[in-house]
C-alpha positions as CSV (number, residue, x, y, z in Angstrom):
1,M,-73.3,88.8,-97.8
2,Y,-76.8,89.4,-100.5
3,D,-75.9,92.6,-101.1
4,S,-72.5,91.4,-102.0
5,S,-73.4,89.2,-104.3
6,L,-76.2,91.2,-105.9
7,S,-73.8,94.2,-106.4
8,D,-71.3,91.4,-108.3
9,Y,-74.1,90.4,-110.7
10,R,-75.3,93.6,-111.2
11,Q,-71.7,94.7,-112.3
12,T,-71.4,91.0,-114.6
13,L,-74.9,92.1,-115.9
14,N,-73.5,95.7,-117.1
15,Q,-70.3,93.9,-118.7
16,C,-72.7,91.5,-120.7
17,L,-75.0,94.3,-121.6
18,K,-71.7,96.1,-123.0
19,Q,-70.4,93.4,-124.8
20,A,-73.9,92.2,-126.4
21,S,-74.5,95.9,-127.4
22,D,-70.8,96.2,-129.5
23,T,-71.8,92.8,-131.1
24,E,-75.1,93.7,-132.1
25,L,-73.7,97.5,-133.2
26,R,-70.8,95.6,-135.7
27,I,-73.9,93.2,-136.8
28,R,-75.7,96.2,-137.7
29,I,-72.7,97.6,-139.7
30,L,-72.1,94.8,-141.7
31,S,-75.7,94.6,-142.4
32,L,-75.6,98.3,-144.3
33,G,-72.0,97.8,-146.2
34,D,-71.5,101.1,-147.6
35,Q,-74.5,103.6,-147.0
36,A,-72.5,106.0,-144.1
37,E,-69.1,106.9,-143.0
38,F,-67.4,108.8,-140.4
39,W,-64.6,110.6,-140.8
40,S,-62.4,112.2,-138.0
41,H,-60.1,115.5,-139.2
42,P,-57.8,117.4,-137.2
43,K,-59.0,121.1,-135.9
44,N,-57.1,124.1,-134.8
45,N,-59.5,123.5,-131.2
46,D,-57.8,119.8,-131.3
47,T,-55.9,119.4,-127.9
48,S,-53.6,116.5,-126.7
49,K,-57.1,115.3,-124.3
50,F,-59.6,116.3,-126.6
51,S,-60.2,115.9,-130.5
52,T,-62.9,117.2,-133.1
53,G,-65.0,114.4,-135.3
54,R,-68.0,114.4,-137.6
55,L,-70.9,112.4,-138.0
56,E,-71.9,112.5,-141.8
57,T,-74.6,110.8,-143.6
58,K,-76.5,111.4,-146.9
59,D,-78.4,114.2,-145.5
60,T,-77.4,115.3,-142.2
61,I,-73.6,116.8,-140.7
62,I,-73.1,116.9,-136.8
63,S,-69.5,117.7,-135.6
64,F,-68.5,116.5,-132.1
65,R,-65.7,116.3,-129.7
66,V,-64.4,113.6,-127.9
67,K,-61.9,112.4,-125.1
68,R,-59.0,111.2,-126.8
69,N,-57.8,107.5,-126.8
70,D,-61.1,106.3,-125.6
71,P,-61.7,102.8,-126.9
72,D,-65.4,103.8,-126.8
73,N,-64.8,106.7,-128.8
74,L,-65.5,104.9,-132.4
75,P,-68.6,102.7,-131.0
76,R,-70.2,105.7,-130.0
77,V,-70.2,107.6,-132.8
78,Q,-71.1,104.1,-135.1
79,Q,-74.3,104.2,-132.6
80,A,-75.0,107.8,-133.3
81,M,-74.6,107.4,-137.0
82,L,-76.7,104.1,-137.3
83,N,-79.5,105.9,-135.0
84,F,-80.8,107.8,-137.5
85,F,-81.7,105.1,-139.9
86,L,-81.5,101.3,-138.3
87,L,-81.9,101.4,-134.5
88,L,-80.8,99.0,-132.1
89,D,-82.3,95.3,-132.5
90,V,-83.7,94.8,-129.1
91,N,-84.3,91.1,-129.6
92,A,-80.5,90.1,-131.4
93,T,-79.2,92.5,-128.2
94,D,-81.4,90.5,-125.5
95,S,-80.1,87.1,-127.5
96,L,-76.4,88.0,-127.1
97,L,-77.1,89.1,-123.4
98,K,-78.1,85.7,-122.9
99,E,-75.1,84.1,-124.5
100,C,-72.6,86.4,-122.5
101,M,-74.5,85.2,-119.2
102,S,-74.4,81.4,-120.2
103,E,-70.3,81.9,-121.1
104,K,-69.8,83.3,-117.7
105,S,-71.6,80.6,-115.8
106,I,-73.9,83.2,-114.8
107,Q,-77.7,81.3,-114.6
108,A,-80.6,83.8,-116.1
109,G,-84.1,83.3,-115.9
110,N,-86.1,85.5,-118.2
111,T,-84.4,88.3,-119.9
112,Y,-85.5,91.7,-121.6
113,V,-83.7,94.5,-123.0
114,E,-84.9,98.5,-123.8
115,H,-83.8,100.8,-125.6
116,I,-84.1,104.1,-124.5
117,D,-84.8,107.5,-125.6
118,L,-82.5,109.7,-122.7
119,R,-83.7,113.3,-123.9
120,K,-87.5,112.4,-123.9
121,N,-86.9,109.8,-120.3
122,C,-88.9,106.9,-122.8
123,V,-88.9,103.7,-124.0
124,I,-87.9,103.1,-128.1
125,A,-88.2,99.9,-128.0
126,D,-88.2,96.8,-126.0
127,N,-88.9,92.8,-125.9
128,A,-90.5,92.6,-122.5
129,P,-93.1,90.0,-121.8
130,E,-96.7,90.8,-121.9
131,H,-97.0,89.5,-118.1
132,K,-93.6,90.5,-116.2
133,L,-92.9,88.8,-112.9
134,S,-91.3,91.1,-110.0
135,G,-88.2,90.7,-108.7
136,Y,-85.9,91.4,-112.0
137,T,-82.7,92.6,-111.1
138,E,-81.6,96.1,-113.6
139,S,-78.3,96.8,-115.1
140,D,-77.4,100.1,-115.1
141,T,-78.3,102.5,-118.0
142,L,-75.5,102.0,-121.2
143,I,-75.4,105.3,-123.0
144,L,-75.0,104.2,-126.6
145,D,-73.8,107.5,-128.9
146,I,-71.6,110.1,-128.5
147,L,-74.7,112.7,-128.6
148,N,-76.0,111.1,-124.8
149,T,-79.1,110.8,-126.9
150,V,-80.1,106.7,-126.6
151,G,-79.0,103.9,-124.4
152,V,-80.2,100.5,-123.4
153,K,-80.9,99.2,-120.1
154,A,-81.3,95.2,-119.4
155,Y,-83.7,93.5,-116.7
156,V,-83.0,89.8,-115.7
157,Y,-84.9,87.9,-113.7
158,A,-83.2,86.2,-110.6
159,S,-83.9,84.2,-107.8
160,V,-81.8,84.7,-104.5
161,F,-80.7,81.4,-105.0
162,T,-79.2,82.3,-108.5
163,I,-77.7,85.3,-107.3
164,L,-75.7,83.6,-104.2
165,K,-74.8,80.4,-106.1
166,P,-71.4,82.2,-107.2
167,F,-70.9,81.8,-103.3
168,K,-72.1,78.4,-102.9
169,S,-68.6,77.1,-102.1
170,R,-68.0,80.3,-99.5
171,L,-71.5,79.5,-98.0
172,I,-70.6,75.9,-97.7
173,W,-67.1,77.3,-95.7
174,L,-69.2,79.4,-93.8
175,A,-71.3,76.6,-92.4
176,V,-68.7,73.9,-91.9
177,L,-67.0,77.3,-89.6
178,T,-70.1,77.9,-88.2
179,L,-70.8,74.2,-86.8
180,A,-67.1,74.1,-86.0
181,E,-67.3,77.1,-83.7
182,V,-70.6,75.6,-82.2
183,G,-68.7,72.1,-81.5
184,C,-65.7,74.4,-80.1
185,L,-68.2,76.4,-78.0
186,F,-70.3,73.4,-76.6
187,W,-66.9,71.4,-75.6
188,L,-65.7,74.5,-74.3
189,L,-68.7,74.3,-72.2
190,R,-68.6,71.2,-71.5
191,S,-65.1,71.4,-70.0
192,L,-66.4,74.5,-67.9
193,F,-69.2,72.6,-66.5
194,R,-67.0,69.3,-65.7
195,Q,-64.2,71.5,-64.2
196,E,-67.3,73.1,-61.4
197,R,-68.3,69.5,-61.2
198,E,-65.2,68.3,-60.4
199,K,-64.8,71.3,-58.4
200,K,-67.6,70.9,-56.0
201,E,-66.7,67.1,-55.7
202,R,-63.5,68.1,-54.2
203,V,-64.8,70.7,-52.0
204,R,-67.7,68.1,-50.6
205,F,-65.1,65.4,-50.6
206,M,-62.6,68.1,-48.4
207,L,-65.7,69.2,-46.2
208,T,-66.3,64.9,-45.6
209,A,-62.7,64.5,-44.7
210,M,-62.6,67.7,-42.4
211,D,-65.6,65.6,-40.5
212,E,-64.2,62.6,-40.6
213,I,-61.0,64.1,-39.0
214,N,-62.9,66.3,-36.5
215,G,-64.8,63.1,-35.8
216,M,-61.6,61.1,-34.6
217,A,-60.2,64.5,-32.9
218,S,-63.0,64.4,-30.9
219,N,-63.3,60.3,-30.0
220,A,-59.8,60.8,-29.5
221,E,-59.9,63.6,-27.1
222,K,-62.6,61.4,-25.0
223,E,-60.4,58.9,-24.8
224,M,-57.5,61.0,-23.3
225,N,-59.4,62.5,-20.9
226,H,-61.0,59.4,-20.1
227,L,-57.4,57.8,-19.9
228,S,-56.8,60.6,-17.2
229,K,-59.5,60.1,-14.7
230,I,-58.4,56.4,-14.6
231,L,-54.5,57.1,-13.8
232,K,-55.5,59.9,-11.3
233,R,-57.6,57.3,-9.5
234,E,-54.9,55.1,-9.5
């Protein structure tokens, strides 16, 4: 059950990290105003499944190809664009992560976020505490940009009881069912022992009755023999 609970907890953590990073992205875009724009132009090599786009800043132009109708295309393009001059705010992302988990009634202790350079496999920035505790639950690495160069990862300190909390009612029912099963087993064993005891008592009664009958038959036989002798004398 713990493995299942941990898997559900991590899935919720991944969802909250995605929501937090999307919200943080919108905040950065609003803070920039009109300093950067994105255009998507049809190309001859576009297909029904893929389309070509262009990332353009004041001094950089990058072309890319993405799947059509993917709702994450625009946010990932915007992340790539902002990566040139305004990096992800790990503190804001962490705060938004906590808000999301609170809205989902998921308890979270200490949390921190890492902004990761996927090409160099190193941490660009984080808000990790100086003295980290062991036992953090980590999210999957969320790829942020369309170029697959940066990602974000969240860490949440969660005890075993915190992870199992959504299953509290299920655990209570499991305990109740276990007690009921133990009670039924006790009642069954008690019934079996009682039946065995009654069986032994019946056997003992039958043996006693047979002894009494045999004794009475033996006495009757002696009386008949004695009476027969008396009749012969006469």
